[in-house]
CHARMM internal coordinates of N, CA and C (Angstrom, degrees):
IC EDIT
DIST 1 N 1 CA 1.4560
DIST 1 CA 1 C 1.5256
ANGL 1 N 1 CA 1 C 107.65
DIST 1 C 2 N 1.3115
ANGL 1 CA 1 C 2 N 115.38
DIHE 1 N 1 CA 1 C 2 N 134.49
DIST 2 N 2 CA 1.4618
ANGL 1 C 2 N 2 CA 118.62
DIHE 1 CA 1 C 2 N 2 CA -179.64
DIST 2 CA 2 C 1.5198
ANGL 2 N 2 CA 2 C 109.86
DIHE 1 C 2 N 2 CA 2 C -71.89
DIST 2 C 3 N 1.3228
ANGL 2 CA 2 C 3 N 115.29
DIHE 2 N 2 CA 2 C 3 N 156.50
DIST 3 N 3 CA 1.4609
ANGL 2 C 3 N 3 CA 119.87
DIHE 2 CA 2 C 3 N 3 CA -176.82
DIST 3 CA 3 C 1.5271
ANGL 3 N 3 CA 3 C 111.35
DIHE 2 C 3 N 3 CA 3 C -66.71
DIST 3 C 4 N 1.3255
ANGL 3 CA 3 C 4 N 117.70
DIHE 3 N 3 CA 3 C 4 N -34.95
DIST 4 N 4 CA 1.4687
ANGL 3 C 4 N 4 CA 119.51
DIHE 3 CA 3 C 4 N 4 CA 179.74
DIST 4 CA 4 C 1.5244
ANGL 4 N 4 CA 4 C 110.97
DIHE 3 C 4 N 4 CA 4 C -68.58
DIST 4 C 5 N 1.3133
ANGL 4 CA 4 C 5 N 117.34
DIHE 4 N 4 CA 4 C 5 N -34.80
DIST 5 N 5 CA 1.4678
ANGL 4 C 5 N 5 CA 120.82
DIHE 4 CA 4 C 5 N 5 CA 177.54
DIST 5 CA 5 C 1.5260
ANGL 5 N 5 CA 5 C 109.58
DIHE 4 C 5 N 5 CA 5 C -68.43
DIST 5 C 6 N 1.3119
ANGL 5 CA 5 C 6 N 117.44
DIHE 5 N 5 CA 5 C 6 N -40.29
DIST 6 N 6 CA 1.4602
ANGL 5 C 6 N 6 CA 121.52
DIHE 5 CA 5 C 6 N 6 CA 178.70
DIST 6 CA 6 C 1.5263
ANGL 6 N 6 CA 6 C 110.63
DIHE 5 C 6 N 6 CA 6 C -64.26
DIST 6 C 7 N 1.3112
ANGL 6 CA 6 C 7 N 116.11
DIHE 6 N 6 CA 6 C 7 N -39.95
DIST 7 N 7 CA 1.4707
ANGL 6 C 7 N 7 CA 120.83
DIHE 6 CA 6 C 7 N 7 CA 178.52
DIST 7 CA 7 C 1.5205
ANGL 7 N 7 CA 7 C 109.45
DIHE 6 C 7 N 7 CA 7 C -63.95
DIST 7 C 8 N 1.3347
ANGL 7 CA 7 C 8 N 117.45
DIHE 7 N 7 CA 7 C 8 N -45.56
DIST 8 N 8 CA 1.4694
ANGL 7 C 8 N 8 CA 120.87
DIHE 7 CA 7 C 8 N 8 CA 179.11
DIST 8 CA 8 C 1.5218
ANGL 8 N 8 CA 8 C 111.03
DIHE 7 C 8 N 8 CA 8 C -60.24
DIST 8 C 9 N 1.3211
ANGL 8 CA 8 C 9 N 116.94
DIHE 8 N 8 CA 8 C 9 N -41.31
DIST 9 N 9 CA 1.4699
ANGL 8 C 9 N 9 CA 120.36
DIHE 8 CA 8 C 9 N 9 CA 179.63
DIST 9 CA 9 C 1.5265
ANGL 9 N 9 CA 9 C 110.92
DIHE 8 C 9 N 9 CA 9 C -64.60
DIST 9 C 10 N 1.3242
ANGL 9 CA 9 C 10 N 117.33
DIHE 9 N 9 CA 9 C 10 N -41.14
DIST 10 N 10 CA 1.4655
ANGL 9 C 10 N 10 CA 120.06
DIHE 9 CA 9 C 10 N 10 CA 177.64
DIST 10 CA 10 C 1.5201
ANGL 10 N 10 CA 10 C 111.44
DIHE 9 C 10 N 10 CA 10 C -64.17
DIST 10 C 11 N 1.3278
ANGL 10 CA 10 C 11 N 116.66
DIHE 10 N 10 CA 10 C 11 N -39.73
DIST 11 N 11 CA 1.4627
ANGL 10 C 11 N 11 CA 120.42
DIHE 10 CA 10 C 11 N 11 CA 178.16
DIST 11 CA 11 C 1.5210
ANGL 11 N 11 CA 11 C 109.85
DIHE 10 C 11 N 11 CA 11 C -63.25
DIST 11 C 12 N 1.3177
ANGL 11 CA 11 C 12 N 116.83
DIHE 11 N 11 CA 11 C 12 N -44.92
DIST 12 N 12 CA 1.4655
ANGL 11 C 12 N 12 CA 120.44
DIHE 11 CA 11 C 12 N 12 CA 178.72
DIST 12 CA 12 C 1.5234
ANGL 12 N 12 CA 12 C 111.25
DIHE 11 C 12 N 12 CA 12 C -62.18
DIST 12 C 13 N 1.3297
ANGL 12 CA 12 C 13 N 117.23
DIHE 12 N 12 CA 12 C 13 N -41.06
DIST 13 N 13 CA 1.4670
ANGL 12 C 13 N 13 CA 120.57
DIHE 12 CA 12 C 13 N 13 CA 178.10
DIST 13 CA 13 C 1.5191
ANGL 13 N 13 CA 13 C 110.91
DIHE 12 C 13 N 13 CA 13 C -60.96
DIST 13 C 14 N 1.3253
ANGL 13 CA 13 C 14 N 116.76
DIHE 13 N 13 CA 13 C 14 N -41.94
DIST 14 N 14 CA 1.4667
ANGL 13 C 14 N 14 CA 120.59
DIHE 13 CA 13 C 14 N 14 CA 179.04
DIST 14 CA 14 C 1.5208
ANGL 14 N 14 CA 14 C 111.30
DIHE 13 C 14 N 14 CA 14 C -65.39
DIST 14 C 15 N 1.3374
ANGL 14 CA 14 C 15 N 116.74
DIHE 14 N 14 CA 14 C 15 N -40.19
DIST 15 N 15 CA 1.4628
ANGL 14 C 15 N 15 CA 119.91
DIHE 14 CA 14 C 15 N 15 CA 178.74
DIST 15 CA 15 C 1.5275
ANGL 15 N 15 CA 15 C 110.87
DIHE 14 C 15 N 15 CA 15 C -63.26
DIST 15 C 16 N 1.3268
ANGL 15 CA 15 C 16 N 116.77
DIHE 15 N 15 CA 15 C 16 N -43.70
DIST 16 N 16 CA 1.4607
ANGL 15 C 16 N 16 CA 120.77
DIHE 15 CA 15 C 16 N 16 CA 178.78
DIST 16 CA 16 C 1.5220
ANGL 16 N 16 CA 16 C 109.89
DIHE 15 C 16 N 16 CA 16 C -63.60
DIST 16 C 17 N 1.3265
ANGL 16 CA 16 C 17 N 117.14
DIHE 16 N 16 CA 16 C 17 N -43.42
DIST 17 N 17 CA 1.4613
ANGL 16 C 17 N 17 CA 121.02
DIHE 16 CA 16 C 17 N 17 CA 178.53
DIST 17 CA 17 C 1.5215
ANGL 17 N 17 CA 17 C 110.64
DIHE 16 C 17 N 17 CA 17 C -62.12
DIST 17 C 18 N 1.3180
ANGL 17 CA 17 C 18 N 116.79
DIHE 17 N 17 CA 17 C 18 N -42.04
DIST 18 N 18 CA 1.4609
ANGL 17 C 18 N 18 CA 121.29
DIHE 17 CA 17 C 18 N 18 CA 179.01
DIST 18 CA 18 C 1.5216
ANGL 18 N 18 CA 18 C 111.00
DIHE 17 C 18 N 18 CA 18 C -63.41
DIST 18 C 19 N 1.3153
ANGL 18 CA 18 C 19 N 117.36
DIHE 18 N 18 CA 18 C 19 N -43.72
DIST 19 N 19 CA 1.4614
ANGL 18 C 19 N 19 CA 121.39
DIHE 18 CA 18 C 19 N 19 CA 179.54
DIST 19 CA 19 C 1.5257
ANGL 19 N 19 CA 19 C 110.67
DIHE 18 C 19 N 19 CA 19 C -65.76
DIST 19 C 20 N 1.3178
ANGL 19 CA 19 C 20 N 117.43
DIHE 19 N 19 CA 19 C 20 N -37.50
DIST 20 N 20 CA 1.4560
ANGL 19 C 20 N 20 CA 121.26
DIHE 19 CA 19 C 20 N 20 CA 178.90
DIST 20 CA 20 C 1.5195
ANGL 20 N 20 CA 20 C 110.55
DIHE 19 C 20 N 20 CA 20 C -65.36
DIST 20 C 21 N 1.3238
ANGL 20 CA 20 C 21 N 117.54
DIHE 20 N 20 CA 20 C 21 N -43.00
DIST 21 N 21 CA 1.4597
ANGL 20 C 21 N 21 CA 121.10
DIHE 20 CA 20 C 21 N 21 CA 177.32
DIST 21 CA 21 C 1.5164
ANGL 21 N 21 CA 21 C 111.17
DIHE 20 C 21 N 21 CA 21 C -62.74
DIST 21 C 22 N 1.3347
ANGL 21 CA 21 C 22 N 116.71
DIHE 21 N 21 CA 21 C 22 N -39.19
DIST 22 N 22 CA 1.4649
ANGL 21 C 22 N 22 CA 120.20
DIHE 21 CA 21 C 22 N 22 CA -179.81
DIST 22 CA 22 C 1.5229
ANGL 22 N 22 CA 22 C 110.48
DIHE 21 C 22 N 22 CA 22 C -63.53
DIST 22 C 23 N 1.3193
ANGL 22 CA 22 C 23 N 117.52
DIHE 22 N 22 CA 22 C 23 N -36.96
DIST 23 N 23 CA 1.4626
ANGL 22 C 23 N 23 CA 120.97
DIHE 22 CA 22 C 23 N 23 CA 179.51
DIST 23 CA 23 C 1.5217
ANGL 23 N 23 CA 23 C 112.03
DIHE 22 C 23 N 23 CA 23 C -74.04
DIST 23 C 24 N 1.3261
ANGL 23 CA 23 C 24 N 116.43
DIHE 23 N 23 CA 23 C 24 N -24.91
DIST 24 N 24 CA 1.4567
ANGL 23 C 24 N 24 CA 120.34
DIHE 23 CA 23 C 24 N 24 CA -177.59
DIST 24 CA 24 C 1.5229
ANGL 24 N 24 CA 24 C 111.67
DIHE 23 C 24 N 24 CA 24 C -71.31
DIST 24 C 25 N 1.3224
ANGL 24 CA 24 C 25 N 117.61
DIHE 24 N 24 CA 24 C 25 N -21.48
DIST 25 N 25 CA 1.4586
ANGL 24 C 25 N 25 CA 121.54
DIHE 24 CA 24 C 25 N 25 CA 177.70
DIST 25 CA 25 C 1.5160
ANGL 25 N 25 CA 25 C 107.76
DIHE 24 C 25 N 25 CA 25 C -69.20
DIST 25 C 26 N 1.3202
ANGL 25 CA 25 C 26 N 117.01
DIHE 25 N 25 CA 25 C 26 N 138.55
DIST 26 N 26 CA 1.4483
ANGL 25 C 26 N 26 CA 119.28
DIHE 25 CA 25 C 26 N 26 CA -177.52
DIST 26 CA 26 C 1.5298
ANGL 26 N 26 CA 26 C 110.16
DIHE 25 C 26 N 26 CA 26 C -61.47
DIST 26 C 27 N 1.3254
ANGL 26 CA 26 C 27 N 116.41
DIHE 26 N 26 CA 26 C 27 N 136.89
DIST 27 N 27 CA 1.4595
ANGL 26 C 27 N 27 CA 119.49
DIHE 26 CA 26 C 27 N 27 CA -177.01
DIST 27 CA 27 C 1.5186
ANGL 27 N 27 CA 27 C 111.46
DIHE 26 C 27 N 27 CA 27 C -70.01
DIST 27 C 28 N 1.3086
ANGL 27 CA 27 C 28 N 114.92
DIHE 27 N 27 CA 27 C 28 N 148.37
DIST 28 N 28 CA 1.4627
ANGL 27 C 28 N 28 CA 120.57
DIHE 27 CA 27 C 28 N 28 CA 176.92
DIST 28 CA 28 C 1.5212
ANGL 28 N 28 CA 28 C 106.67
DIHE 27 C 28 N 28 CA 28 C -80.94
DIST 28 C 29 N 1.2932
ANGL 28 CA 28 C 29 N 116.00
DIHE 28 N 28 CA 28 C 29 N 131.86
DIST 29 N 29 CA 1.4573
ANGL 28 C 29 N 29 CA 118.89
DIHE 28 CA 28 C 29 N 29 CA -177.87
DIST 29 CA 29 C 1.5178
ANGL 29 N 29 CA 29 C 110.51
DIHE 28 C 29 N 29 CA 29 C -98.29
DIST 29 C 30 N 1.3032
ANGL 29 CA 29 C 30 N 115.39
DIHE 29 N 29 CA 29 C 30 N 160.43
DIST 30 N 30 CA 1.4517
ANGL 29 C 30 N 30 CA 121.77
DIHE 29 CA 29 C 30 N 30 CA 174.57
DIST 30 CA 30 C 1.5168
ANGL 30 N 30 CA 30 C 108.17
DIHE 29 C 30 N 30 CA 30 C -93.47
DIST 30 C 31 N 1.3319
ANGL 30 CA 30 C 31 N 117.34
DIHE 30 N 30 CA 30 C 31 N 155.82
DIST 31 N 31 CA 1.4640
ANGL 30 C 31 N 31 CA 119.00
DIHE 30 CA 30 C 31 N 31 CA 178.93
DIST 31 CA 31 C 1.5263
ANGL 31 N 31 CA 31 C 110.39
DIHE 30 C 31 N 31 CA 31 C -66.09
DIST 31 C 32 N 1.3182
ANGL 31 CA 31 C 32 N 116.18
DIHE 31 N 31 CA 31 C 32 N 146.16
DIST 32 N 32 CA 1.4614
ANGL 31 C 32 N 32 CA 120.23
DIHE 31 CA 31 C 32 N 32 CA 178.56
DIST 32 CA 32 C 1.5223
ANGL 32 N 32 CA 32 C 109.68
DIHE 31 C 32 N 32 CA 32 C -74.40
DIST 32 C 33 N 1.3241
ANGL 32 CA 32 C 33 N 115.85
DIHE 32 N 32 CA 32 C 33 N 162.77
DIST 33 N 33 CA 1.4608
ANGL 32 C 33 N 33 CA 120.15
DIHE 32 CA 32 C 33 N 33 CA 177.08
DIST 33 CA 33 C 1.5251
ANGL 33 N 33 CA 33 C 111.17
DIHE 32 C 33 N 33 CA 33 C -60.03
DIST 33 C 34 N 1.3207
ANGL 33 CA 33 C 34 N 116.21
DIHE 33 N 33 CA 33 C 34 N -36.94
DIST 34 N 34 CA 1.4717
ANGL 33 C 34 N 34 CA 119.76
DIHE 33 CA 33 C 34 N 34 CA 179.67
DIST 34 CA 34 C 1.5265
ANGL 34 N 34 CA 34 C 111.13
DIHE 33 C 34 N 34 CA 34 C -64.20
DIST 34 C 35 N 1.3253
ANGL 34 CA 34 C 35 N 116.94
DIHE 34 N 34 CA 34 C 35 N -41.00
DIST 35 N 35 CA 1.4720
ANGL 34 C 35 N 35 CA 120.62
DIHE 34 CA 34 C 35 N 35 CA 178.10
DIST 35 CA 35 C 1.5274
ANGL 35 N 35 CA 35 C 110.91
DIHE 34 C 35 N 35 CA 35 C -64.21
DIST 35 C 36 N 1.3252
ANGL 35 CA 35 C 36 N 115.67
DIHE 35 N 35 CA 35 C 36 N -44.07
DIST 36 N 36 CA 1.4616
ANGL 35 C 36 N 36 CA 119.95
DIHE 35 CA 35 C 36 N 36 CA -179.59
DIST 36 CA 36 C 1.5290
ANGL 36 N 36 CA 36 C 109.74
DIHE 35 C 36 N 36 CA 36 C -65.94
DIST 36 C 37 N 1.3301
ANGL 36 CA 36 C 37 N 116.48
DIHE 36 N 36 CA 36 C 37 N -43.04
DIST 37 N 37 CA 1.4687
ANGL 36 C 37 N 37 CA 120.73
DIHE 36 CA 36 C 37 N 37 CA 179.58
DIST 37 CA 37 C 1.5246
ANGL 37 N 37 CA 37 C 110.96
DIHE 36 C 37 N 37 CA 37 C -58.63
DIST 37 C 38 N 1.3224
ANGL 37 CA 37 C 38 N 115.74
DIHE 37 N 37 CA 37 C 38 N -44.95
DIST 38 N 38 CA 1.4672
ANGL 37 C 38 N 38 CA 120.86
DIHE 37 CA 37 C 38 N 38 CA -179.81
DIST 38 CA 38 C 1.5293
ANGL 38 N 38 CA 38 C 111.06
DIHE 37 C 38 N 38 CA 38 C -62.99
DIST 38 C 39 N 1.3310
ANGL 38 CA 38 C 39 N 116.50
DIHE 38 N 38 CA 38 C 39 N -45.70
DIST 39 N 39 CA 1.4635
ANGL 38 C 39 N 39 CA 120.25
DIHE 38 CA 38 C 39 N 39 CA -179.30
DIST 39 CA 39 C 1.5288
ANGL 39 N 39 CA 39 C 110.90
DIHE 38 C 39 N 39 CA 39 C -68.41
DIST 39 C 40 N 1.3280
ANGL 39 CA 39 C 40 N 117.26
DIHE 39 N 39 CA 39 C 40 N -38.65
DIST 40 N 40 CA 1.4613
ANGL 39 C 40 N 40 CA 120.68
DIHE 39 CA 39 C 40 N 40 CA 178.48
DIST 40 CA 40 C 1.5250
ANGL 40 N 40 CA 40 C 110.48
DIHE 39 C 40 N 40 CA 40 C -62.00
DIST 40 C 41 N 1.3275
ANGL 40 CA 40 C 41 N 116.91
DIHE 40 N 40 CA 40 C 41 N -38.84
DIST 41 N 41 CA 1.4608
ANGL 40 C 41 N 41 CA 119.92
DIHE 40 CA 40 C 41 N 41 CA 177.62
DIST 41 CA 41 C 1.5232
ANGL 41 N 41 CA 41 C 110.58
DIHE 40 C 41 N 41 CA 41 C -66.00
DIST 41 C 42 N 1.3264
ANGL 41 CA 41 C 42 N 116.96
DIHE 41 N 41 CA 41 C 42 N -39.83
DIST 42 N 42 CA 1.4700
ANGL 41 C 42 N 42 CA 120.31
DIHE 41 CA 41 C 42 N 42 CA 177.01
DIST 42 CA 42 C 1.5324
ANGL 42 N 42 CA 42 C 110.66
DIHE 41 C 42 N 42 CA 42 C -60.45
DIST 42 C 43 N 1.3136
ANGL 42 CA 42 C 43 N 116.40
DIHE 42 N 42 CA 42 C 43 N -42.98
DIST 43 N 43 CA 1.4653
ANGL 42 C 43 N 43 CA 121.02
DIHE 42 CA 42 C 43 N 43 CA 178.21
DIST 43 CA 43 C 1.5219
ANGL 43 N 43 CA 43 C 109.62
DIHE 42 C 43 N 43 CA 43 C -63.45
DIST 43 C 44 N 1.3146
ANGL 43 CA 43 C 44 N 116.71
DIHE 43 N 43 CA 43 C 44 N -43.94
DIST 44 N 44 CA 1.4659
ANGL 43 C 44 N 44 CA 122.46
DIHE 43 CA 43 C 44 N 44 CA 178.59
DIST 44 CA 44 C 1.5314
ANGL 44 N 44 CA 44 C 110.68
DIHE 43 C 44 N 44 CA 44 C -56.12
DIST 44 C 45 N 1.3116
ANGL 44 CA 44 C 45 N 116.60
DIHE 44 N 44 CA 44 C 45 N -46.81
DIST 45 N 45 CA 1.4675
ANGL 44 C 45 N 45 CA 121.30
DIHE 44 CA 44 C 45 N 45 CA -179.25
DIST 45 CA 45 C 1.5338
ANGL 45 N 45 CA 45 C 110.02
DIHE 44 C 45 N 45 CA 45 C -67.09
DIST 45 C 46 N 1.3278
ANGL 45 CA 45 C 46 N 117.30
DIHE 45 N 45 CA 45 C 46 N -43.01
DIST 46 N 46 CA 1.4686
ANGL 45 C 46 N 46 CA 121.19
DIHE 45 CA 45 C 46 N 46 CA -179.78
DIST 46 CA 46 C 1.5242
ANGL 46 N 46 CA 46 C 111.84
DIHE 45 C 46 N 46 CA 46 C -60.99
DIST 46 C 47 N 1.3192
ANGL 46 CA 46 C 47 N 116.28
DIHE 46 N 46 CA 46 C 47 N -30.31
DIST 47 N 47 CA 1.4610
ANGL 46 C 47 N 47 CA 120.23
DIHE 46 CA 46 C 47 N 47 CA -178.29
DIST 47 CA 47 C 1.5277
ANGL 47 N 47 CA 47 C 112.06
DIHE 46 C 47 N 47 CA 47 C -92.68
DIST 47 C 48 N 1.3122
ANGL 47 CA 47 C 48 N 116.33
DIHE 47 N 47 CA 47 C 48 N 16.02
DIST 48 N 48 CA 1.4523
ANGL 47 C 48 N 48 CA 120.15
DIHE 47 CA 47 C 48 N 48 CA 173.78
DIST 48 CA 48 C 1.5093
ANGL 48 N 48 CA 48 C 115.39
DIHE 47 C 48 N 48 CA 48 C 92.06
DIST 48 C 49 N 1.3042
ANGL 48 CA 48 C 49 N 118.75
DIHE 48 N 48 CA 48 C 49 N 7.01
DIST 49 N 49 CA 1.4603
ANGL 48 C 49 N 49 CA 121.75
DIHE 48 CA 48 C 49 N 49 CA 176.80
DIST 49 CA 49 C 1.5217
ANGL 49 N 49 CA 49 C 113.82
DIHE 48 C 49 N 49 CA 49 C 68.81
DIST 49 C 50 N 1.3069
ANGL 49 CA 49 C 50 N 116.87
DIHE 49 N 49 CA 49 C 50 N 26.68
DIST 50 N 50 CA 1.4637
ANGL 49 C 50 N 50 CA 120.66
DIHE 49 CA 49 C 50 N 50 CA -179.74
DIST 50 CA 50 C 1.5228
ANGL 50 N 50 CA 50 C 109.17
DIHE 49 C 50 N 50 CA 50 C -72.21
DIST 50 C 51 N 1.3217
ANGL 50 CA 50 C 51 N 115.48
DIHE 50 N 50 CA 50 C 51 N 128.46
DIST 51 N 51 CA 1.4736
ANGL 50 C 51 N 51 CA 120.60
DIHE 50 CA 50 C 51 N 51 CA -179.51
DIST 51 CA 51 C 1.5212
ANGL 51 N 51 CA 51 C 111.15
DIHE 50 C 51 N 51 CA 51 C -75.09
DIST 51 C 52 N 1.3349
ANGL 51 CA 51 C 52 N 114.77
DIHE 51 N 51 CA 51 C 52 N 155.98
DIST 52 N 52 CA 1.4559
ANGL 51 C 52 N 52 CA 120.38
DIHE 51 CA 51 C 52 N 52 CA 174.27
DIST 52 CA 52 C 1.5207
ANGL 52 N 52 CA 52 C 114.81
DIHE 51 C 52 N 52 CA 52 C 98.12
DIST 52 C 53 N 1.3079
ANGL 52 CA 52 C 53 N 117.20
DIHE 52 N 52 CA 52 C 53 N 0.10
DIST 53 N 53 CA 1.4649
ANGL 52 C 53 N 53 CA 120.36
DIHE 52 CA 52 C 53 N 53 CA -179.83
DIST 53 CA 53 C 1.5242
ANGL 53 N 53 CA 53 C 111.75
DIHE 52 C 53 N 53 CA 53 C -116.61
DIST 53 C 54 N 1.3287
ANGL 53 CA 53 C 54 N 115.68
DIHE 53 N 53 CA 53 C 54 N 23.80
DIST 54 N 54 CA 1.4603
ANGL 53 C 54 N 54 CA 119.32
DIHE 53 CA 53 C 54 N 54 CA -175.53
DIST 54 CA 54 C 1.5255
ANGL 54 N 54 CA 54 C 112.75
DIHE 53 C 54 N 54 CA 54 C -60.69
DIST 54 C 55 N 1.3119
ANGL 54 CA 54 C 55 N 117.87
DIHE 54 N 54 CA 54 C 55 N -41.27
DIST 55 N 55 CA 1.4695
ANGL 54 C 55 N 55 CA 120.21
DIHE 54 CA 54 C 55 N 55 CA 179.22
DIST 55 CA 55 C 1.5252
ANGL 55 N 55 CA 55 C 110.54
DIHE 54 C 55 N 55 CA 55 C -66.29
DIST 55 C 56 N 1.3179
ANGL 55 CA 55 C 56 N 116.55
DIHE 55 N 55 CA 55 C 56 N -42.88
DIST 56 N 56 CA 1.4683
ANGL 55 C 56 N 56 CA 120.27
DIHE 55 CA 55 C 56 N 56 CA 178.25
DIST 56 CA 56 C 1.5319
ANGL 56 N 56 CA 56 C 110.68
DIHE 55 C 56 N 56 CA 56 C -60.70
DIST 56 C 57 N 1.3286
ANGL 56 CA 56 C 57 N 116.12
DIHE 56 N 56 CA 56 C 57 N -44.44
DIST 57 N 57 CA 1.4630
ANGL 56 C 57 N 57 CA 120.79
DIHE 56 CA 56 C 57 N 57 CA 179.09
DIST 57 CA 57 C 1.5287
ANGL 57 N 57 CA 57 C 110.64
DIHE 56 C 57 N 57 CA 57 C -62.69
DIST 57 C 58 N 1.3318
ANGL 57 CA 57 C 58 N 116.32
DIHE 57 N 57 CA 57 C 58 N -42.75
DIST 58 N 58 CA 1.4684
ANGL 57 C 58 N 58 CA 121.34
DIHE 57 CA 57 C 58 N 58 CA 179.80
DIST 58 CA 58 C 1.5324
ANGL 58 N 58 CA 58 C 110.10
DIHE 57 C 58 N 58 CA 58 C -61.65
DIST 58 C 59 N 1.3207
ANGL 58 CA 58 C 59 N 116.57
DIHE 58 N 58 CA 58 C 59 N -48.64
DIST 59 N 59 CA 1.4694
ANGL 58 C 59 N 59 CA 120.02
DIHE 58 CA 58 C 59 N 59 CA -177.98
DIST 59 CA 59 C 1.5213
ANGL 59 N 59 CA 59 C 111.99
DIHE 58 C 59 N 59 CA 59 C -64.75
DIST 59 C 60 N 1.3083
ANGL 59 CA 59 C 60 N 116.42
DIHE 59 N 59 CA 59 C 60 N -39.21
DIST 60 N 60 CA 1.4669
ANGL 59 C 60 N 60 CA 120.01
DIHE 59 CA 59 C 60 N 60 CA 177.37
DIST 60 CA 60 C 1.5299
ANGL 60 N 60 CA 60 C 110.79
DIHE 59 C 60 N 60 CA 60 C -63.71
DIST 60 C 61 N 1.3346
ANGL 60 CA 60 C 61 N 115.87
DIHE 60 N 60 CA 60 C 61 N -43.57
DIST 61 N 61 CA 1.4639
ANGL 60 C 61 N 61 CA 120.46
DIHE 60 CA 60 C 61 N 61 CA 179.09
DIST 61 CA 61 C 1.5225
ANGL 61 N 61 CA 61 C 110.99
DIHE 60 C 61 N 61 CA 61 C -64.09
DIST 61 C 62 N 1.3161
ANGL 61 CA 61 C 62 N 116.33
DIHE 61 N 61 CA 61 C 62 N -44.79
DIST 62 N 62 CA 1.4661
ANGL 61 C 62 N 62 CA 121.03
DIHE 61 CA 61 C 62 N 62 CA -179.50
DIST 62 CA 62 C 1.5310
ANGL 62 N 62 CA 62 C 111.06
DIHE 61 C 62 N 62 CA 62 C -61.88
DIST 62 C 63 N 1.3157
ANGL 62 CA 62 C 63 N 116.23
DIHE 62 N 62 CA 62 C 63 N -43.29
DIST 63 N 63 CA 1.4688
ANGL 62 C 63 N 63 CA 120.64
DIHE 62 CA 62 C 63 N 63 CA 179.56
DIST 63 CA 63 C 1.5271
ANGL 63 N 63 CA 63 C 111.03
DIHE 62 C 63 N 63 CA 63 C -63.71
DIST 63 C 64 N 1.3271
ANGL 63 CA 63 C 64 N 116.61
DIHE 63 N 63 CA 63 C 64 N -47.32
DIST 64 N 64 CA 1.4622
ANGL 63 C 64 N 64 CA 120.68
DIHE 63 CA 63 C 64 N 64 CA -178.53
DIST 64 CA 64 C 1.5289
ANGL 64 N 64 CA 64 C 111.60
DIHE 63 C 64 N 64 CA 64 C -62.32
DIST 64 C 65 N 1.3299
ANGL 64 CA 64 C 65 N 116.59
DIHE 64 N 64 CA 64 C 65 N -44.40
DIST 65 N 65 CA 1.4628
ANGL 64 C 65 N 65 CA 119.88
DIHE 64 CA 64 C 65 N 65 CA -179.22
DIST 65 CA 65 C 1.5174
ANGL 65 N 65 CA 65 C 111.96
DIHE 64 C 65 N 65 CA 65 C -68.05
DIST 65 C 66 N 1.3175
ANGL 65 CA 65 C 66 N 116.70
DIHE 65 N 65 CA 65 C 66 N -38.47
DIST 66 N 66 CA 1.4673
ANGL 65 C 66 N 66 CA 120.46
DIHE 65 CA 65 C 66 N 66 CA 179.07
DIST 66 CA 66 C 1.5178
ANGL 66 N 66 CA 66 C 110.27
DIHE 65 C 66 N 66 CA 66 C -64.44
DIST 66 C 67 N 1.3352
ANGL 66 CA 66 C 67 N 116.68
DIHE 66 N 66 CA 66 C 67 N -44.38
DIST 67 N 67 CA 1.4678
ANGL 66 C 67 N 67 CA 119.90
DIHE 66 CA 66 C 67 N 67 CA 177.95
DIST 67 CA 67 C 1.5264
ANGL 67 N 67 CA 67 C 110.60
DIHE 66 C 67 N 67 CA 67 C -62.06
DIST 67 C 68 N 1.2987
ANGL 67 CA 67 C 68 N 117.08
DIHE 67 N 67 CA 67 C 68 N -40.34
DIST 68 N 68 CA 1.4716
ANGL 67 C 68 N 68 CA 121.54
DIHE 67 CA 67 C 68 N 68 CA 179.93
DIST 68 CA 68 C 1.5304
ANGL 68 N 68 CA 68 C 110.60
DIHE 67 C 68 N 68 CA 68 C -63.20
DIST 68 C 69 N 1.3306
ANGL 68 CA 68 C 69 N 117.55
DIHE 68 N 68 CA 68 C 69 N -42.17
DIST 69 N 69 CA 1.4623
ANGL 68 C 69 N 69 CA 121.53
DIHE 68 CA 68 C 69 N 69 CA -178.17
DIST 69 CA 69 C 1.5242
ANGL 69 N 69 CA 69 C 112.35
DIHE 68 C 69 N 69 CA 69 C -71.94
DIST 69 C 70 N 1.3101
ANGL 69 CA 69 C 70 N 117.39
DIHE 69 N 69 CA 69 C 70 N -27.54
DIST 70 N 70 CA 1.4726
ANGL 69 C 70 N 70 CA 120.57
DIHE 69 CA 69 C 70 N 70 CA -174.55
DIST 70 CA 70 C 1.5186
ANGL 70 N 70 CA 70 C 112.58
DIHE 69 C 70 N 70 CA 70 C -91.09
DIST 70 C 71 N 1.3199
ANGL 70 CA 70 C 71 N 117.71
DIHE 70 N 70 CA 70 C 71 N 0.48
DIST 71 N 71 CA 1.4722
ANGL 70 C 71 N 71 CA 120.34
DIHE 70 CA 70 C 71 N 71 CA 177.29
DIST 71 CA 71 C 1.4850
ANGL 71 N 71 CA 71 C 110.95
DIHE 70 C 71 N 71 CA 71 C -77.23
END
COOR INIT
IC SEED 1 N 1 CA 1 C
IC BUILD
């Protein structure tokens, strides 16, 4: 086997090993709908319970919870 072929095989083995280790780490989860719903309601109440901002409250809650989980 030529030395360049052996080097390529070792590099490929390391890449596969690296990818396997990366997958072995527990996956980061997204917040559940129930968690987002609860937080969105908290935001709604904090902002005075004004109607018509449900989507904004939901998106804000989802963003905040996702950032919290991914830290």
